[in-house]
C-alpha positions as CSV (number, residue, x, y, z in Angstrom):
1,X,-6.7,10.3,-14.9
2,X,-7.3,13.5,-13.0
3,X,-3.8,13.8,-11.7
4,X,-2.3,13.7,-15.2
5,X,-4.8,16.3,-16.4
6,X,-3.9,18.6,-13.5
7,X,-0.2,18.2,-14.1
8,X,-0.7,18.9,-17.8
9,X,-2.7,22.0,-17.0
10,X,0.1,23.3,-14.8
11,X,2.6,22.8,-17.6
12,X,0.3,24.4,-20.2
13,X,-0.2,27.4,-17.8
14,X,3.6,28.0,-18.0
15,X,4.2,27.7,-14.3
16,X,8.0,27.6,-14.0
17,X,8.2,25.5,-10.7
18,X,5.8,22.7,-9.7
19,X,6.1,21.2,-6.3
20,X,4.9,17.6,-6.3
21,X,4.6,16.1,-2.9
22,X,4.3,12.3,-2.8
23,X,5.9,9.2,-1.3
24,X,5.1,7.3,-4.5
25,X,7.9,8.6,-6.7
26,X,7.6,5.9,-9.3
27,X,3.9,6.7,-10.0
28,X,4.7,10.5,-10.1
29,X,7.5,9.9,-12.7
30,X,5.1,7.7,-14.8
31,X,2.5,10.5,-14.8
32,X,5.1,13.1,-15.7
33,X,6.3,10.9,-18.6
34,X,2.8,10.8,-19.9
35,X,2.5,14.6,-19.7
36,X,5.9,15.1,-21.4
37,X,5.0,12.6,-24.3
38,X,1.6,14.2,-24.9
39,X,3.2,17.6,-25.2
40,X,6.3,16.4,-27.1
41,X,8.7,17.7,-24.5
42,X,11.9,16.0,-23.4
43,X,11.8,14.8,-19.7
44,X,14.9,14.8,-17.5
45,X,15.3,13.5,-14.0
46,X,17.9,14.4,-11.4
47,X,18.9,12.7,-8.2
48,X,22.0,12.8,-6.1
49,X,22.9,9.2,-7.0
50,X,22.3,9.3,-10.8
51,X,22.8,12.9,-11.7
52,X,20.8,14.5,-14.5
53,X,19.5,11.8,-16.9
54,X,16.9,11.8,-19.7
55,X,13.9,9.6,-19.3
56,X,12.6,7.8,-22.3
57,X,14.1,8.3,-25.7
58,X,16.7,10.8,-26.6
59,X,20.3,11.7,-25.6
60,X,21.4,12.4,-22.1
61,X,22.8,15.7,-20.9
62,X,26.3,16.5,-22.2
63,X,29.1,18.0,-20.2
64,X,30.5,17.5,-16.7
65,X,29.1,15.1,-14.1
66,X,25.8,16.3,-12.9
67,X,25.4,14.5,-9.6
68,X,26.2,17.9,-7.9
69,X,23.0,19.9,-7.6
70,X,24.8,23.1,-8.6
71,X,26.2,21.5,-11.7
72,X,22.9,20.1,-12.7
73,X,21.1,23.5,-12.3
74,X,23.9,25.1,-14.3
75,X,23.3,22.6,-17.1
76,X,19.6,23.3,-17.1
77,X,20.2,27.0,-17.3
78,X,22.5,26.5,-20.3
79,X,20.0,24.3,-22.3
80,X,18.1,26.6,-24.7
81,X,15.4,24.0,-25.6
82,X,12.1,23.7,-23.6
83,X,12.0,20.7,-21.4
84,X,10.6,19.3,-18.1
85,X,13.2,18.7,-15.4
86,X,12.3,16.6,-12.3
87,X,14.5,17.1,-9.3
88,X,14.0,14.2,-6.9
89,X,14.5,14.8,-3.1
90,X,15.8,18.3,-3.7
91,X,14.4,19.6,-0.4
92,X,17.7,19.4,1.6
93,X,19.3,21.8,-0.9
94,X,16.7,24.5,-0.6
95,X,18.5,25.7,2.5
96,X,21.4,26.8,0.4
97,X,21.0,30.4,-0.8
98,X,23.2,29.9,-3.9
99,X,21.1,26.9,-5.1
100,X,17.9,28.7,-4.4
101,X,19.1,31.6,-6.5
102,X,20.0,29.1,-9.3
103,X,16.4,27.7,-9.2
104,X,15.0,31.3,-9.2
105,X,17.2,32.2,-12.2
106,X,15.8,29.2,-14.2
107,X,12.2,30.2,-13.2
108,X,12.7,33.9,-14.2
109,X,14.2,32.9,-17.6
110,X,11.0,30.9,-18.4
111,X,10.1,33.3,-21.2
112,X,13.2,32.4,-23.1
113,X,13.8,28.7,-22.4
114,X,10.4,27.4,-21.2
115,X,11.9,25.1,-18.6
116,X,9.5,23.5,-16.1
117,X,11.1,22.5,-12.9
118,X,9.3,19.8,-10.9
119,X,10.5,19.4,-7.3
120,X,9.4,15.9,-6.4
121,X,9.7,15.0,-2.7
122,X,7.7,13.4,0.2
123,X,7.5,16.9,1.7
124,X,9.0,20.2,0.9
125,X,8.9,23.8,2.2
126,X,9.2,26.3,-0.6
127,X,11.6,29.2,0.2
128,X,9.8,32.6,0.4
129,X,11.6,33.9,-2.7
130,X,10.2,31.1,-4.8
131,X,6.6,31.1,-3.5
132,X,5.1,33.3,-6.2
133,X,6.8,31.3,-9.0
134,X,5.5,28.0,-7.7
135,X,2.4,25.8,-7.8
136,X,2.0,22.9,-5.4
137,X,0.2,19.6,-6.1
138,X,-0.3,16.4,-4.2
139,X,-1.2,13.2,-6.0
140,X,-4.7,11.9,-5.3
141,X,-5.2,8.8,-3.1
142,X,-6.9,5.7,-4.4
143,X,-10.6,5.6,-4.5
144,X,-12.8,2.8,-3.0
145,X,-13.2,1.3,-6.5
146,X,-9.4,1.4,-7.1
147,X,-8.7,-0.2,-3.8
148,X,-11.2,-3.0,-4.5
149,X,-9.5,-3.5,-7.9
150,X,-6.2,-3.8,-6.2
151,X,-7.6,-6.4,-3.8
152,X,-8.9,-8.4,-6.8
153,X,-5.5,-8.2,-8.5
154,X,-3.5,-9.3,-5.5
155,X,-6.0,-12.1,-4.8
156,X,-5.7,-13.3,-8.4
157,X,-1.9,-13.2,-8.2
158,X,-1.9,-15.2,-5.0
159,X,-4.3,-17.8,-6.6
160,X,-2.1,-18.2,-9.6
161,X,1.0,-18.8,-7.4
162,X,-0.8,-21.4,-5.2
163,X,-2.3,-23.8,-7.8
164,X,-5.7,-22.2,-8.1
165,X,-6.5,-22.0,-4.4
166,X,-8.8,-19.0,-4.0
167,X,-8.3,-16.3,-1.3
168,X,-10.9,-16.7,1.5
169,X,-12.9,-13.7,2.7
170,X,-16.4,-12.3,3.0
171,X,-18.0,-9.1,1.8
172,X,-18.2,-7.5,5.2
173,X,-14.6,-8.0,6.0
174,X,-13.6,-7.0,2.5
175,X,-15.5,-3.7,2.9
176,X,-13.8,-3.1,6.3
177,X,-10.4,-3.7,4.7
178,X,-11.1,-1.3,1.9
179,X,-12.3,1.3,4.4
180,X,-9.2,1.0,6.5
181,X,-7.0,1.5,3.4
182,X,-8.3,5.0,2.7
183,X,-5.7,7.7,3.1
184,X,-2.6,5.8,1.9
185,X,-0.9,6.0,-1.5
186,X,-1.4,3.5,-4.3
187,X,2.0,1.8,-3.6
188,X,1.4,1.6,0.1
189,X,-2.1,0.3,-0.3
190,X,-0.9,-2.5,-2.6
191,X,1.8,-3.5,-0.1
192,X,-0.7,-3.6,2.8
193,X,-3.2,-5.7,0.7
194,X,-0.4,-8.1,-0.3
195,X,0.6,-8.5,3.4
196,X,-3.0,-9.2,4.5
197,X,-3.4,-11.9,1.8
198,X,0.0,-13.7,1.7
199,X,0.4,-14.8,5.3
200,X,-2.5,-17.3,5.1
201,X,-4.3,-16.8,1.8
202,X,-7.3,-15.2,3.5
203,X,-8.6,-11.8,4.5
204,X,-10.2,-12.1,7.9
205,X,-11.2,-9.8,10.9
206,X,-7.8,-10.8,12.5
207,X,-6.0,-8.9,9.6
208,X,-7.7,-5.6,10.3
209,X,-6.0,-4.4,13.5
210,X,-2.5,-5.2,12.1
211,X,-3.4,-3.5,8.8
212,X,-4.6,-0.4,10.7
213,X,-1.4,-0.4,12.8
214,X,0.8,-0.7,9.6
215,X,-1.1,2.2,8.0
216,X,-0.6,4.3,11.1
217,X,3.1,3.6,11.1
218,X,3.3,4.7,7.4
219,X,1.7,8.0,8.3
220,X,4.3,8.5,11.0
221,X,2.8,10.5,13.9
222,X,4.1,8.7,16.9
223,X,4.2,10.7,20.2
224,X,1.3,13.2,19.9
225,X,-1.0,10.7,18.3
226,X,-0.8,7.0,19.2
227,X,-2.4,3.9,17.8
228,X,-4.3,1.8,20.4
229,X,-3.9,-1.7,19.2
230,X,-6.1,-3.4,21.8
231,X,-9.7,-2.1,21.9
232,X,-12.1,-3.3,24.6
233,X,-15.4,-5.1,24.1
234,X,-18.5,-3.5,25.6
235,X,-19.0,-6.9,27.3
236,X,-16.1,-5.9,29.5
237,X,-17.7,-2.6,30.5
238,X,-20.1,-2.7,33.4
239,X,-23.1,-0.3,33.3
240,X,-23.2,2.6,30.8
241,X,-26.5,1.3,29.4
242,X,-27.6,4.6,27.9
243,X,-24.3,5.1,26.2
244,X,-24.3,1.5,24.8
245,X,-27.9,2.0,23.4
246,X,-27.0,5.4,22.0
247,X,-24.0,3.9,20.1
248,X,-26.0,0.9,18.9
249,X,-28.6,3.2,17.4
250,X,-26.0,5.2,15.5
251,X,-23.8,2.4,14.3
252,X,-25.2,2.1,10.8
253,X,-25.4,5.9,10.3
254,X,-21.7,6.2,10.9
255,X,-20.5,3.0,9.2
256,X,-22.9,3.3,6.2
257,X,-23.9,7.0,5.7
258,X,-26.7,7.4,3.2
259,X,-27.3,11.1,3.4
260,X,-30.7,10.7,5.1
261,X,-29.2,11.2,8.6
262,X,-26.4,13.3,9.8
263,X,-23.2,11.3,10.4
264,X,-22.6,11.1,14.2
265,X,-19.8,13.4,15.3
266,X,-18.9,12.1,18.8
267,X,-19.5,12.3,22.5
268,X,-18.0,13.9,25.5
269,X,-17.6,11.7,28.6
270,X,-17.5,13.5,32.0
271,X,-17.3,11.7,35.3
272,X,-15.6,10.6,38.4
273,X,-12.0,9.3,38.0
274,X,-11.8,5.6,37.6
275,X,-15.5,5.4,36.5
276,X,-14.7,3.8,33.2
277,X,-14.4,6.7,30.8
278,X,-11.2,5.4,29.2
279,X,-12.5,1.9,28.9
280,X,-15.7,3.2,27.3
281,X,-13.6,5.1,24.7
282,X,-11.7,1.9,23.8
283,X,-15.0,0.0,23.7
284,X,-16.5,2.3,21.1
285,X,-13.8,1.4,18.7
286,X,-14.2,-2.3,19.5
287,X,-17.9,-2.2,19.1
288,X,-17.8,-0.5,15.7
289,X,-14.7,-2.4,14.5
290,X,-12.7,0.7,13.9
291,X,-9.0,1.8,14.5
292,X,-8.6,3.8,17.7
293,X,-6.3,6.8,17.8
294,X,-5.4,8.4,21.1
295,X,-4.5,12.1,21.1
296,X,-2.2,13.0,24.0
297,X,-3.3,16.6,24.8
298,X,-0.3,17.1,27.0
299,X,2.2,16.0,24.3
300,X,0.9,18.7,22.0
301,X,2.8,21.5,23.7
302,X,6.1,22.6,22.4
303,X,8.3,25.4,23.6
304,X,8.7,26.9,20.1
305,X,6.0,29.4,19.0
306,X,3.6,27.9,16.5
307,X,4.8,24.3,16.9
308,X,2.0,23.3,19.3
309,X,-0.7,24.4,16.8
310,X,1.2,22.6,14.1
311,X,1.3,19.4,16.1
312,X,-2.5,19.5,16.5
313,X,-3.1,20.3,12.9
314,X,-0.9,17.3,11.8
315,X,-2.6,15.0,14.3
316,X,-6.1,16.0,13.1
317,X,-5.0,15.6,9.5
318,X,-3.8,12.1,10.3
319,X,-7.1,11.3,11.9
320,X,-8.8,12.4,8.7
321,X,-6.5,10.2,6.7
322,X,-7.3,7.2,9.0
323,X,-11.0,7.7,8.5
324,X,-13.2,5.9,9.4
325,X,-11.8,5.8,12.9
326,X,-12.4,6.7,16.5
327,X,-10.3,9.6,17.9
328,X,-10.0,9.4,21.7
329,X,-9.0,12.8,23.3
330,X,-8.1,11.7,26.8
331,X,-8.4,14.3,29.6
332,X,-9.1,17.0,27.0
333,X,-9.1,19.7,29.7
334,X,-5.3,19.4,30.0
335,X,-4.9,20.7,26.5
336,X,-7.5,23.4,26.6
337,X,-7.3,24.9,30.1
338,X,-4.4,27.3,29.6
339,X,-3.0,29.7,32.2
340,X,-2.3,33.4,31.8
341,X,1.4,32.7,31.0
342,X,1.1,30.4,28.0
343,X,1.2,33.3,25.5
344,X,-2.3,32.4,24.1
345,X,-1.3,28.9,23.0
346,X,-4.3,27.2,24.7
347,X,-6.7,29.7,23.0
348,X,-5.2,29.0,19.6
349,X,-5.3,25.2,20.3
350,X,-9.0,25.5,21.2
351,X,-9.7,27.6,18.1
352,X,-8.0,25.1,15.8
353,X,-9.8,22.1,17.4
354,X,-13.2,23.7,17.4
355,X,-12.9,24.8,13.7
356,X,-11.9,21.2,12.8
357,X,-14.8,19.7,14.8
358,X,-17.2,22.0,13.0
359,X,-15.9,21.8,9.5
360,X,-14.6,18.2,9.1
361,X,-16.1,16.0,6.4
362,X,-14.3,12.8,7.3
363,X,-15.8,10.0,9.4
364,X,-13.8,10.6,12.6
365,X,-15.9,9.8,15.7
366,X,-14.6,11.8,18.7
367,X,-14.7,10.4,22.2
368,X,-13.4,13.1,24.5
369,X,-13.0,12.3,28.2
370,X,-12.6,14.8,31.0
371,X,-12.4,14.8,34.8
372,X,-12.4,18.5,35.7
373,X,-15.5,19.9,34.0
374,X,-14.9,23.4,35.4
375,X,-11.7,23.6,33.4
376,X,-13.5,23.0,30.1
377,X,-14.3,26.0,27.8
378,X,-18.0,26.7,27.3
379,X,-17.4,26.6,23.5
380,X,-16.7,22.9,23.8
381,X,-19.7,22.1,25.9
382,X,-22.4,23.6,23.7
383,X,-24.5,21.4,21.5
384,X,-23.1,20.9,18.0
385,X,-19.5,20.4,18.9
386,X,-20.3,16.8,19.9
387,X,-23.6,15.0,19.7
388,X,-24.1,14.3,23.4
389,X,-22.5,14.8,26.8
390,X,-22.6,11.7,29.0
391,X,-21.9,11.6,32.7
392,X,-20.1,8.5,33.9
393,X,-21.2,8.2,37.5
394,X,-20.2,5.7,40.1
395,X,-21.7,2.3,39.4
396,X,-24.9,1.3,41.2
397,X,-25.2,-2.0,43.1
398,X,-26.2,-3.9,40.0
399,X,-23.4,-2.6,37.9
400,X,-20.9,-3.3,40.7
401,X,-21.9,-6.9,40.7
402,X,-21.3,-7.0,37.0
403,X,-17.9,-5.4,37.4
404,X,-16.9,-7.9,40.0
405,X,-18.0,-10.7,37.7
406,X,-16.0,-9.2,34.7
407,X,-12.7,-8.8,36.7
408,X,-13.0,-12.3,38.3
409,X,-13.5,-13.9,34.9
410,X,-10.7,-11.9,33.4
411,X,-8.4,-13.4,36.0
412,X,-9.6,-17.0,35.4
413,X,-11.8,-17.3,38.5
414,X,-15.4,-18.6,38.4
415,X,-17.7,-15.8,39.6
416,X,-20.3,-18.2,40.8
417,X,-18.0,-19.3,43.5
418,X,-18.1,-15.8,45.1
419,X,-20.9,-14.0,46.9
420,X,-21.2,-11.2,44.3
421,X,-24.3,-9.7,45.9
422,X,-22.5,-9.2,49.2
423,X,-19.4,-7.8,47.5
424,X,-21.6,-5.3,45.5
425,X,-23.3,-4.2,48.7
426,X,-20.0,-3.7,50.6
427,X,-18.4,-1.7,47.7
428,X,-20.9,1.2,47.9
429,X,-19.1,4.4,46.5
430,X,-16.4,2.4,44.8
431,X,-15.5,3.2,41.1
432,X,-14.9,0.5,38.6
433,X,-11.1,1.0,38.8
434,X,-11.2,0.7,42.6
435,X,-13.3,-2.5,42.4
436,X,-10.7,-4.0,40.0
437,X,-7.8,-3.1,42.3
438,X,-9.6,-4.7,45.3
439,X,-9.8,-8.0,43.3
440,X,-6.1,-7.7,42.3
441,X,-5.0,-6.9,45.9
442,X,-7.1,-9.8,47.2
443,X,-5.4,-12.2,44.8
444,X,-2.0,-11.1,46.2
445,X,-3.2,-11.6,49.7
446,X,-4.5,-15.1,49.0
447,X,-1.3,-16.0,47.1
448,X,0.9,-14.8,50.0
449,X,-1.1,-17.1,52.4
450,X,-1.1,-20.0,49.9
451,X,-4.9,-19.9,49.9
452,X,-7.4,-20.0,47.1
453,X,-9.0,-16.6,46.4
454,X,-12.4,-16.4,48.2
455,X,-15.0,-13.8,49.0
456,X,-13.5,-13.0,52.4
457,X,-10.2,-12.0,50.8
458,X,-12.0,-9.4,48.7
459,X,-14.1,-8.2,51.6
460,X,-10.9,-7.6,53.6
461,X,-9.5,-5.4,50.8
462,X,-12.7,-3.5,50.5
463,X,-12.6,-2.8,54.2
464,X,-9.1,-1.4,54.0
465,X,-9.8,0.9,51.1
466,X,-11.1,4.4,51.2
467,X,-12.6,5.1,47.8
468,X,-12.2,8.5,46.1
469,X,-15.9,9.3,46.7
470,X,-14.9,9.4,50.4
471,X,-11.5,10.9,50.2
472,X,-12.7,13.7,47.9
473,X,-16.3,13.6,49.0
474,X,-17.0,17.4,48.5
475,X,-15.5,17.5,44.9
476,X,-17.3,14.3,43.8
477,X,-20.6,15.6,45.3
478,X,-20.2,18.9,43.5
479,X,-19.4,17.2,40.2
480,X,-22.4,14.9,40.5
481,X,-24.7,17.8,41.3
482,X,-23.4,19.8,38.3
483,X,-23.9,16.9,36.0
484,X,-27.4,15.9,37.2
485,X,-29.1,18.8,35.3
486,X,-26.6,19.3,32.5
487,X,-25.7,15.9,31.1
488,X,-27.2,12.5,30.1
489,X,-26.4,9.6,32.5
490,X,-24.2,7.1,30.8
């Protein structure tokens, strides 16, 4: 196992302090035990609840109670024999100057006692005075083959407990399950697999959204990055024929990369407000059967210097760990269009984002949406950052008819009972969102009159509505003129 070899190499290299970051403490201790046995070194483990204890064979530490971190470090300093000492969840104590000095004393005395300190925690910041005495390692995550083996093991265990009944699934769903498990630890992957199987003895498409949500919760990035549980179907999106065809042509290249074609990077959707950009972003994830993550550009900003960039880096790292997935950057201009008084934060945000977009190797498909194109930096608009820039215009008469049909069916009305052609003609200049609201308002009107919803109710609502294309006619016209020669119609 590569992790055991890497740990052994660090011990052999006489590195006095090893920082091991992992949520899977049991697996880390098992690996350290193998390293200690192969090198015939005693292995001790400390935690605040058990004190300093020897793992495996041999006698425990002698002397006073060692649940106190200071007492434990003092015992380690006084032991003349070489050993490996694992300090579990020691990160809260690295804010204490005295304890940090104890750790440094042990490290500096390595030439005499050859003690290796392993700081084992889910996450740990090394104090500056210890940095040059420390090497950091993170345990590798399970490979696709290891995840498939875990699925087989859990399926076999379920079958044995249920009188030989086999777990039901198919190869396509199984492959999606394994793909969605990438980025979590061995222990977490096994728990997620067990949860998917044990509720009904089957692995189906219905298990995938809940599994993706559980994985996202494990990675813990609520706020800046959110998991969108419900993803739309493209059947519920009127128009956007070019975008639909573009995505269909690139589906296999993204889901099953073979090296012959470049993996699709993403798209930028510009357009009129209410035109369906957000719905299209959701529909991409639904079409490809992938988890959808929504990056709130406004929530990135923090009053403390450096925290904003850190928030973005952590969000992008999580997206990488959720791969393959769709990353929806909603109203991206709000995060990149900084003013003169933001102390350069927006420029640093843009630099971090553009570097990640150019260098990432993970299968994260970006869907960025924007309303104010003039606020977008030119670096983002150039080819290579995303694969294509689509303009989501106001729907034409045919698309408006489709949108009316979709929203009537969604609200359990039979579209054939309405004059859809007339409604489409009368809604010239309306966006998809405005058409939906006209249907909703007409339903309230009909209910207030104790009448059945009819075409006339919707016509009345259309007549009372001034669409955005009229209220903001100059801005909408300018946006459409700009996009006509610079973007691809969606």
